[in-house]
Structures are given as structure tokens and as C-alpha cells.
FIVOMI-839097 format. One record per atom (N, C-alpha, C, O, CB): residue in one letter; x, y, z. Coordinates in steps of 0.05 Angstrom, whole numbers, plus 5000, padded with zeros to 4 digits. Each point is the difference from the previous one (the first is absolute). Glycine has a CB too. Layout:
BEGIN
aXYZ/...
# end
This chain:
BEGIN
m814390259875/m501649764995/m498949854976/m501549904983/m499650065065/m496250034950/m498749864978/m500550144974/m500549884979/m496049955052/n503450444970/n500550164975/n502849964991/n500549984976/n496150365038/l505349655005/l502849954992/l500449734987/l501649974981/l499850335057/r497149504972/r500249734988/r499050004971/r501349894983/r498249915063/y498250344950/y498950014973/y501950154981/y500349934976/y495150065043/l505950224992/l501950154983/l502449834992/l500950014977/l497750415046/l502449424995/l502349824994/l499249794979/l501649934983/l500250155063/v495849814957/v499049804981/v499850124972/v500849884980/v496749885057/a501450494962/a499750134974/a502650064987/a500449964976/a495450245040/l506149895000/l502750054989/l501349754990/l501350004980/l499150395051/s499349394984/s501249744991/s498949914974/s501549904983/s499249985065/f496650154948/f498849924974/f501050184978/f500549914978/f495549925046/g504450434982/g501050184980/g502849934992/g500650014976/g496550345042/l504649575001/l502749934993/l500249744984/l501849974983/l499750275058/v496649584964/v500149754986/v499050034971/v501049874982/v498349895061/t498650414953/t498850014974/t501350184980/t499949964976/t495949945047/v505650314987/v501250204981/v501949884981/v499950054976/v499550295059/p502649484974/p502049904982/p498949824978/p501449944981/p501750105056/t494349874966/t499049814980/t499250144974/t499849874979/t498649845058/v501250564964/v499150144976/v502550074984/v500950245000/v495049955024/a505349614963/a502550054986/a499550074971/a501950114987/a500349575044/q495450274958/q499550064972/q497350134998/q498349975018/q504549644968/s496750524992/s497550134995/s497849794997/s500449784988/s501950604989/n495449685034/n497649834998/n500349735013/n498549814994/n500550424963/l503049745061/l500549745012/l497649915017/l499349765000/l505650345001/l493950085014/l497849935018/l497349984986/l498149895011/l504450335025/n497349894940/n497449994985/n499949804978/n497949964987/n501650525024/a502849394983/a500249824977/a498349755005/a500249885022/a504450294967/k493949744992/k498449765001/k501649764990/k499649775009/k496250494985/t506149794988/t501749794989/t502950115000/t500450245000/t495849574971/p505850015029/p502850105001/p500750184977/p501750185004/p499449405019/d497750394953/d500850174978/d499050295003/d500850174984/d499249424987/q498350465048/q499150275005/q501850155019/q499850255004/q495649604989/i506550015020/i501950135018/i501950184983/i501149914980/i498649705053/g500650634976/g501850194986/g498550184981/g501250204990/g502449475015/l493950274988/l498550174982/l499150255014/l499149995023/l499349614951/k501950625013/k499250265012/k497650114986/k499549964976/k505350135036/t493650065003/t497750134988/t500850244983/t502350085001/t494949775038/a501050254946/a500650234983/a500850245017/a501750164992/a495149674973/a501950205058/a500650225018/a502949975011/a501450205003/a493749855009/q505649714995/q502749955010/q502250064979/q502050135006/q496149525025/l501350264945/l502050054978/l500350304995/l502250094994/l496649474985/e498950585023/e500150294995/e501550155022/e501450204994/e494349764981/s504049945049/s501350145023/s502949925004/s501450145014/s494149895007/d505349754968/d502749915003/d502050194988/d499550114978/d498949415023/n503850525013/n502250164988/n501949814987/n501749875013/n497850505022/d500349604939/d501649804985/d502650114990/d501249874983/d494549915005/k505250455021/k502550114992/k501850045025/k498950085021/k498950144939/p504849745037/p501750065023/p500150305005/p499650174982/p503149435008/l497850475035/l500250295008/l502350124986/l502349915002/l495650005042/e501650304941/e502150134984/e502050145018/e499350115021/e497549954941/y505849935029/y502050155014/y499650304995/y499250084978/y504049545018/g497350545024/g499950294997/g502550104984/g502149875002/g495250175040/y502450184944/y502250114985/y502050125019/y499350165018/y497749934942/v505649855036/v502150115017/v502050144982/v501249884982/v498249755052/h500850634970/h501950164984/h502849955010/h500549965023/h496050404968/d505449654990/d502849955007/d501050195021/d501649925017/d499149904938/r498450435044/r501050205019/r498849975028/r501050125019/r499750194943/d497349515040/d498849955027/d501549775014/d499449965024/d496250204959/v506149715003/v501549785013/v502650115012/v501950064986/v496249604980/l501850375060/l502350125014/l502349805003/l502350075000/l494650245024/m502449434980/m502049795003/m498949754987/m497649945002/m504250265041/g499949654944/g499249744988/g502249795003/g502350074999/g494850184969/k502049515035/k501949785002/k498749744989/k497949925009/k504350305032/t499249664940/t499049744989/t501249775015/t502449995005/t497150224949/v498849605054/v501049775015/v498849754987/v497950004988/v502550275055/w501149514960/w499149744992/w499649835025/w501750005017/w500750034938/e495449825046/e499449845024/e499349724991/e499349954977/e499150455048/i501749414994/i499349724994/i497949925020/i500350045024/i504349864958/i493349985008/i497749905016/i500349705003/i499749854980/i497350535005/d503649525039/d500349725005/d497349875004/d498550075019/d506050015001/l494749744962/l497349875002/l499849795022/l497949895004/l501650204947/d502749865063/d499949825023/d498950145024/d499249875020/d504649874962/e496150525018/e499050155023/e496950014999/e498850034978/e505450255023/r494649685022/r497149975001/r498550254989/r498049974987/r502649735052/i500550534967/i498650244991/i499950024970/i498450154989/i503150085053/n500349634944/n500150014971/n498549774986/n500049984976/n504450245029/f494349625011/f498549774989/f497950084979/f499649854981/f501249915062/p497850474960/p497950074980/p501150034972/p498549984981/p499150245055/l505149834961/l501250014974/l500649734988/l500449974976/l501550475037/y498249365004/y500949734992/y497749814996/y499849864980/y504450215045/f494049924994/f497749815000/f497650124985/f499850244998/f501849555045/p496750034946/p500149715000/p501649904976/p500250124979/p495349865043/v505849794982/v501749884979/v498749764988/v501049904980/v503050265044/d493749754986/d498649774989/d498550064975/d499749844982/d500049975064/g499250444953/g498650084976/g497249894997/g498950004978/g505450035001/d494449875043/d497449894999/d498050155018/d498049885008/d504049684981/l498550695017/l498350165018/l498350204985/l498950185012/l504549765023/g496350024939/g498350184984/g501650224986/g502450045007/g493949865024/p502550244951/p501450204984/p500850255016/p501850154992/p495749694969/d501350215062/d500650235016/d502449975018/d501050195011/d494249924988/r505749645005/r502249955018/r502449904985/r500149764992/r496750145046/k505150274956/k502449934986/k502450125013/k499950215012/k497549764945/p504949895041/p502550135010/p500850224981/p499250004977/p502249575045/l500250614988/l500950224984/l501549914975/l499750134979/l500650155063/y501249514960/y501549904977/y498149934977/y500650074977/y503149765054/d494250034975/d498149924979/d498650244988/d499550004976/d499849565048/v500150644992/v498750244990/v501850134979/v499150094979/v498549985065/l505049954962/l501950144982/l500449834975/l499950114978/l502450105061/t498249534964/t500749844976/t497549974982/t500350004975/t503249755051/e494250224985/e497649984983/e499450264985/e499249994977/e498949675055/a502450564981/a499650264986/a502150034978/a499350124979/a498950085063/m504249704962/m502050024979/m499349824976/m500250094977/m503350015058/k495649664970/k499349824979/k497650094984/k499849944976/k502149695051/s496350514986/s497650104986/s500550264986/s498350094984/s498949685050/g505150354970/g500750254987/g499150255014/g500450224990/g499349534969/r499150225065/r499150245015/r502350145013/r499950245005/r495749545002/l506550074999/l502450125014/l502449974981/l500949784994/l497250115052/t502850344945/t502250004980/t502550135009/t502149984988/t494450024978/e503450155057/e502350145009/e501749825017/e500150025025/e497450424975/i503949374987/i501749805012/i502950054992/i500550044976/i495649625025/y505750335018/y502850084995/y501949795011/y499349845017/y499350654983/t503949544991/t502049815008/t501350075027/t501049835014/t499950074938/d499050365055/d501350095025/d498350225012/d498050094989/d506649784995/s496350235039/s498550195015/s500350294990/s498850185011/s501649525028/y501250344941/y500450274989/y498150044976/y499850234989/y504949775026/f493849804977/f497950024979/f501150114974/f498850174988/f497849895049/t505849854955/t501250094976/t499549814976/t499850084977/t503650165051/a496549504978/a499749804979/a497649835006/a499849875021/a505250124971/k493150004989/k497649845003/k500749714996/k501849924986/k495350464999/k501349455029/k500349724998/k497749894983/k497650045007/k504849935038/s498249884934/s497949904982/s498649765013/s501149885019/s501550274941/m495049805031/m498549785010/m501349734994/m499849815016/m496150464978/k505649724984/k501549764994/k502249945020/k500449775009/k498650314943/d502450135057/d502049975020/d498849925027/d501149845015/d501750504961/i494949785030/i498749935026/i499149715000/i500449865020/i498150624985/e500349434973/e499049724999/e502349815001/e499749785012/e496550374961/s506149915016/s502349825001/s501149995029/s501349805007/s499850314945/a498550095064/a500850005028/a498049875018/a500749935023/a501950484968/l495049554999/l497949885017/l499649704995/l499049865018/l498850584981/a503149464978/a499649714995/a502249894982/a501150154983/a493949925021/r505549684999/r501949864983/r499349705001/r498649915018/r505150444989/k497549504974/k499649715000/k502849874999/k501850104987/k493749954990/d504749735037/d502549845000/d499349714995/d497749925002/d504550415030/t499849524962/t499649714995/t501649845021/t502050095010/t497350004940/t499749685055/t501349815018/t502349874985/t500450044976/t495449885050/d505849924989/d502249864987/d499049814978/d501349974979/d501350055063/a495149854962/a498949834980/a499250164975/a500449904977/a497949795059/g500750554968/g499350164977/g502450094985/g499950034975/g496150135050/r506249894989/r502550084986/r501149774983/r501150044979/r499950295059/e498649434973/e501049774985/e498449974974/e501149934979/e500249845064/q496050284959/q498449994975/q500950224980/q500149954976/q496149875051/y504450414984/y500850224983/y502749944986/y500450054976/y497250285054/n504349564985/n502649944989/n499849774979/n501649994982/n500550155061/a495949694961/a499649784981/a498550094975/a499549844982/a500649845056/g499150574961/g498550114977/g497149935001/g498650024980/g505549944994/l494849965049/l497249935003/l498550245012/l501150165014/l500149354992/p496250504989/p498450215012/p499749955031/p499849775008/p497650304949/i502750145058/i500049985029/i497149955009/i498250154993/i505850155012/s495649495011/s497349945011/s499250215019/s501650125015/s499249394979/e496550545007/e498950215018/e500649945030/e500350185016/e496149904950/e503849665041/e500449935027/e502850075010/e500550025024/e496349614970/y505050434987/y502850075007/y500450304999/y502350095005/y499249474977/i496450595013/i500250305000/i499050105026/i497749945008/i501750084941/v502250145065/v499250105026/v499750314998/v501950144994/v500649485030/p495050484981/p499650294999/p500750135027/p499549895021/p496950054943/y504750305034/y500550165024/y498750274997/y500350134979/y504149635029/n494250335012/n498650264998/n500350155027/n500049885021/n496649924947/i503850465029/i500150175024/i497150065008/i498450114984/i506150105002/e494849725038/e497350045010/e500150215023/e502150095008/e496549434979/s499050555022/s499850205021/s501449925026/s501050175014/s494749984966/f504349595026/f501349915025/f503150014998/f501349975021/f494749744988/h505150334967/h502950034998/h501050275007/h502450045005/h497449624959/v498450545038/v500950285006/v500850015029/v498549945018/v498350254947/s505749895039/s501150015027/s499950295011/s499650045024/s503349584966/d497450584993/d500050285008/d498950174978/d499649914977/d504450015053/y495450334978/y499550204980/y502050235005/y500450085023/y494649804974/k506250224982/k501650245002/k498450234990/k498649994980/k505749755014/i495950485020/i498650244993/i501950244998/i502050015015/i493849815006/k503550364962/k501550264998/k498150225005/k497850014989/k505449804977/g497650385052/g498250225007/g501650255004/g502450015001/g494449675019/y501750534983/y501150275002/y498850145024/y497650055001/y503249984949/w500950035070/w499250165023/w500650294994/w502250074991/w498849545041/y497150564973/y500450294995/y498550165020/y497949925011/y502649994940/f500650335054/f498750195019/f498550214983/f501350154985/f502349775051/d493850084967/d498350194985/d499850265017/d498650005020/d498849624957/k504050585014/k500050255017/k497350154998/k499450165018/k505549874974/r493549914988/r497450134998/r498249905022/r498550155012/r502049914938/q499649675055/q498349885020/q501549965026/q498849935021/q498549854944/g505450255035/g501549985024/g500249735012/g499749975024/g499150494984/e501549334975/e500249735011/e501749824981/e500350064977/e495250005045/l505549734990/l501549804986/l498149804987/l498249905013/l505850165019/k496449894942/k498349824986/k501649784985/k502450024997/k494250354998/y501949434996/y501349784986/y498549944975/y497550005000/y504249805043/r499750144935/r498849934975/r501349744990/r502450004995/r496550494994/l499549305008/l501049754990/l500450014970/l498150094985/l499649665052/l504650174953/l500650034971/l500149734986/l499349984977/l503350435034/g498449385002/g500349744986/g499949775020/g500550035023/g502150204942/i496649545024/i499949765016/i501049764983/i499549994976/i496650195051/c505249634986/c501349784986/c499849755017/c500949995022/c502350334955/p495749465012/p500049745014/p502849874998/p501250014979/p493849945011/v505849935032/v502649865001/v499349705001/v498749915019/v503750485004/t498749464958/t499449714998/t502549854994/t502050124992/t493349974993/p504749645018/p502349854991/p500350014970/p498050034985/p501449665053/d503150304952/d500549994972/d498849744989/d500349785012/d503950494993/i494349744973/i498649774989/i502049774994/i499249775000/i497350544981/f506049765013/f502049794994/f501249875025/f501549814998/f499550444959/t498449865066/t500949885025/t497749905017/t500349945024/t503750364975/l493649694989/l497649935015/l500249715010/l498849945021/l498550394952/d504149505013/d500249725008/d502649945016/d500649775005/d496750114954/k504150335048/k502549965015/k499650045030/k498050125008/k504550044952/e499349725055/e499850045029/e500750285008/e498750125017/e502549404990/e500850604980/e500750285005/e499150164977/e501049984978/e503049895049/q494050304978/q498750154979/q501150295000/q500750115020/q495249614983/d504350394972/d500850284997/d497550174998/d498249944984/d506149924993/y495550355038/y497750175000/y500550254983/y502250125001/y496549715044/i499450254939/i500350214981/i497650205002/i497949935011/i504749764958/e497950555021/e497850194996/e498549934974/e501150024978/e501550355047/l495049544978/l498549894977/l499450224980/l500549974976/l497549675053/f500850584980/f499550234983/f499250235018/f499149965023/f499349754938/w501950535029/w499350245014/w497550124987/w499950054976/w504950045038/v493249975003/v497550124990/v500050295009/v500450075024/v497149494979/y502050624978/y499750295007/y497350035014/y497949984988/y505050174973/f497249905065/f497649985017/f497750194991/f497849914999/f505349965039/p497450394956/p497750174993/p498549894976/p497650054998/p504950335019/a498749474965/a498649894977/a498449755007/a498349914985/a505350274986/a496949705053/a498749765008/a497850055020/a498749815009/a505549944982/r495350505016/r498150055022/r497149924994/r498649905018/r504350484994/e496349664964/e497249934993/e499649695002/e497949915010/e501750494960/v502349455021/v499949715002/v500049915029/v498449845009/v503950114947/l499550175060/l500249925028/l497650095016/l499349885021/l505650154975/h493750184995/h497650095014/h497649814997/h498250015016/h503450454977/e498549374987/e497749824994/e500149755018/e498049865002/e501950314951/y502449785060/y500249755015/y500450075029/y501450195007/y500549564954/k496950095056/k500150055029/k502049825014/k500449774993/k494850375005/a506149985022/a501749855018/a498549935026/a498250155008/a505950084973/f496649555031/f498549915023/f500650185024/f502350075006/f497849464977/n497750555031/n500250165024/n499649825024/n497749925005/n500750504971/d503749525038/d499849815022/d498350105023/d498949845015/d505649994972/r495350435016/r498550115022/r497050014995/r498449985018/r505550294993/n495449754963/n497150014993/n499749924971/n500650174982/n498650195053/s500049404960/s499849904972/s497650134985/s499849984976/s502249595039/a496350575000/a497850154986/a501050254987/a498750124984/a498149695049/m505650284975/m501250244989/m502749944988/m502150095010/m495550195024/p502549584943/p502649954987/p501150264988/p498550184995/p500149344995/i504050485006/i501250244988/i501349914974/i500849774996/i500050445049/t499449984936/t501249944974/t503049995003/t501250115019/t494950114957/f505249645005/f502949995000/f501250284996/f502150075011/f497749474971/d498850635003/d500950284996/d500050155027/d501950145006/d496349854947/h499749975062/h499850135026/h502049895020/h501350165014/h493949924978/l505249665008/l501949885018/l502850104995/l501550065019/l495649534983/l503750434973/l502750084994/l500450305004/l502150095010/l498349534957/n497750545025/n500350295002/n500050085030/n501350205007/n496449864949/s500849805060/s499950075029/s502249875016/s500150025024/s495050044971/r506649794991/r502349865013/r499149825023/r501150015022/r501850384965/r495149455007/r499149805020/r501649754997/r498949784996/r496550425004/f507249825003/f501849784998/f502650075015/f500350245007/f497749614948/n503749965049/n502650055012/n502249964979/n499949804986/n498350075060/a503650324953/a502249984980/a502550105012/a500050165019/a496749904943/v505649855026/v502650085009/v501550144977/v500049894978/v500149735055/i501050614972/i501550144979/i502649854994/i501549945018/i496550514997/y502549494960/y502449874992/y501850174982/y502249934993/y495449645011/r501350674988/r501650184983/r498850285001/r497550035002/r503849594967/e500350585030/e499250274997/e501650134978/e502249924994/e496550115055/e500150184939/e501650134979/e502450145013/e499750145020/e496149934951/n506549905017/n502450115012/n502150054978/n499649924977/n499549855066/v503050364964/v502150084981/v501649764989/v501450034980/v498950415044/y499549334989/y501549774992/y498449824981/y500349764999/y502050255045/g496150124939/g498549844980/g497749855013/g499349784990/g504850184983/d494750155048/d497749875013/d500749725009/d498449814997/d498550474976/r505549695039/r500849735008/r498349905023/r498950165016/r505849944969/e495049645017/e498349885020/e501549995027/e502550025001/e495249714964/i500850255056/i501150005027/i501949775004/i502150025013/i493850215005/e503349544971/e501749765004/e502750024986/e501849845005/e494049895000/k504550464977/k502550034986/k502150145017/k502449954997/k495150084961/y501750135061/y501950135018/y499749925029/y501650075017/y498550314952/m497949465037/m499749875026/m500049704996/m498049875002/m499350525017/k505149514974/k500249724991/k500149805023/k501250055021/k501250124939/d496349605036/d500249775018/d499250065028/d501049885019/d502649964953/n494550355031/n499050075027/n497150094998/n499450234994/n505349905021/a493549684989/a497250054997/a499050215020/a498250164994/a501249374988/l501750465042/l499150195021/l500850294992/l498350185002/l502249465033/n501950404955/n500850264991/n498450104976/n499450244998/n505249675020/q494749904965/q498350084977/q497350095009/q498950204990/q503549474982/l496450205048/l497450085011/l500250275014/l498250164998/l500549355007/l503550535010/l500450255014/l500450234980/l499050225004/l503049545035/e499450194939/e500450204980/e497350074986/e499550234994/e505249614999/s493649965003/s497450054989/s498450185018/s498650184991/s501549374987/e500050405048/e498650175019/e501150285001/e498650195003/e500449405024/r503750434969/r501250275000/r499050164976/r499550245003/r504649575019/v495650074955/v499050144977/v497150095005/v499250224993/v503849514977/k495550095042/k497250075006/k499850235020/k498450184996/k500349344996/e503050485028/e500050215020/e500950274987/e499050215007/e501949455029/k501050324945/k501050254987/k497750144985/k499850245000/k504749554996/i493850054991/i497750114986/i498050115019/i498950224996/i501849464966/r498750175059/r498050095020/r500950255015/r498450175006/r500249354998/n504050495002/n501050235015/n499950264985/n499950225012/n503149475012/f497050304949/f499850244985/f497350145006/f499950255003/f503049564961/e494950045037/e497550125006/e499950115029/e499050225004/e498849464964/q503450175051/q500150105027/q501650265002/q499250185014/q500449355002/d502650484969/d501750245002/d498650254988/d500550225008/d503549494989/m494250244984/m498550224988/m498350155021/m499550244998/m500549524958/w499050095064/w498350125020/w501650095024/w498950155017/w497449564967/n506250215019/n501650075023/n501750254996/n500750145019/n499349384993/y500650534963/y501850234994/y498750204981/y501250204993/y502849505015/
# end
């Protein structure tokens, strides 16, 4: 009985202390600026590159289907893609939106497109115009109409921030690899959905696809930043790992089809339940192909 009591006490201390090791050198730091510093041995042993995709020959793809999905950031399981939005938790804790936009502004991420087909690139000038604008109050307009310079107090800036992101749209490819005999998924693109900058001050806002990022080109950037692991903060995962392993919940809103890849809501109009059921039907159709391969 006494041994069992000691075991329970030891386990309880273990459960309490493990989540506190959220950063390198946290328990050994003498001052706050030493938190996060790694030893030479740690830097050498770290795998600072994302896991490379294996080569897949076209003739090994027995079945393929492109689907578009939407990730609702109001769902709890998707919170690691949204939080933190305050931006005061240190350089290692950033929302996915900040990781993408900062990489674009620094020039590290250049594969940015206007749509999910990746045919037309989006310039940084176009992106910046969609992220920020300035407007004037009525008093400022009166000054402008009178030919006077507009006072700074009458200029109102509007900026798209990380907390404005409501959803992420993703494009991916489900395929059956006959060489390995399994159904696999490859993420191709990701897009933040935000209010239109010109409706940001309106009660009814229009939501737009801000930009599409070609995911394979963004993997190295996403691998450098960690997403919060609610089960164990001592073992955070990278955004690249989180997205590739599909540790999120998403709903299919479009599949490639003969009708010009039309969206589900275009032919299941004014009925959210039927749209959700159709999304599940598409998902089951893909899943059943793998099951049928083993049954027949």
C-alpha cells in the first residue's frame, strides 16, 4: 500500500512538471534572456529541415482526386492555427497568419498566387494593398474639399491582423499509391480567409481569399515555427508537421468535377445540412476506393 502511494505521488509530480519545459534551457536559465538558447550539441542534433516527400511516379498513382477544404478557426481543434493573436508571447509563439505574412514581406516566401490553380502570381504590392488602407473622417474630407492638408488626427488606418482570419482554405490531393498499397494525402495550397479591407469598418463584412500559398514552397518556413501542443507543451509540433499530418478538422467545399470544379454550395443551394452531407459523401467516396481495393 505504501509503495502504491509513493508511485502515485511520483506520477503526479511527473505530470505537473513535464508541461513546464516549453522552451530550450528553460530549467537551466539564470536570466530570462537565456531561455531558448541551445547548446552546440543541441544545435548539431536538431533536425532543422522538414521531412522530405518521397518520390511518387505517375504510374504508381492508381487513383487521384483533388479536393478543396475549409478549416473553421472557431473549432477548438483548430485553435493552434489561430492563437496566439496578442503577439507578446515571444518569437517562438506566432499564429500561422503572422508566419506566412512575415515570410512574404522578408522575401523568403515568394510562391504566392491569386487563386488555388497557381496560374497567376500575386505581387507584394497587391498583397500589401489588401492588408492595409487609410481612410479619413468627415472632418478630414471637409479639409480636403477646402484644399487644406488633412490633419493626422482625421486619418484612420485599417489593417488586417491575425485575429481577423476566420478560416483557412486548403487544396490537397488524395491518391492511392499502388506501390505501397495505401491511400495518401498531399497538401498543395493554403489560403487565409479574412474580411475585405474595404469592409473592415462595416457591420456586414465581405470575406475574401487573401492569397494562396503553394504549400511545398512554404515548408521550410513553416518548419521553423512551432504550434502549441495542448496535451504536452514540452513537445510542440511545427506548423509543417501539423498540416501534413492533418491535425485539424476541415470540411470539403469543392472537388474536381466535370462542371468546372463547381463548389458544393452552387448545386446544394440554401441548405446547409445538405451541403454538409454532400461534403461527407465526397469524403466517403474517396475513402471507399481504398476499402474496395482490399475487398475485390
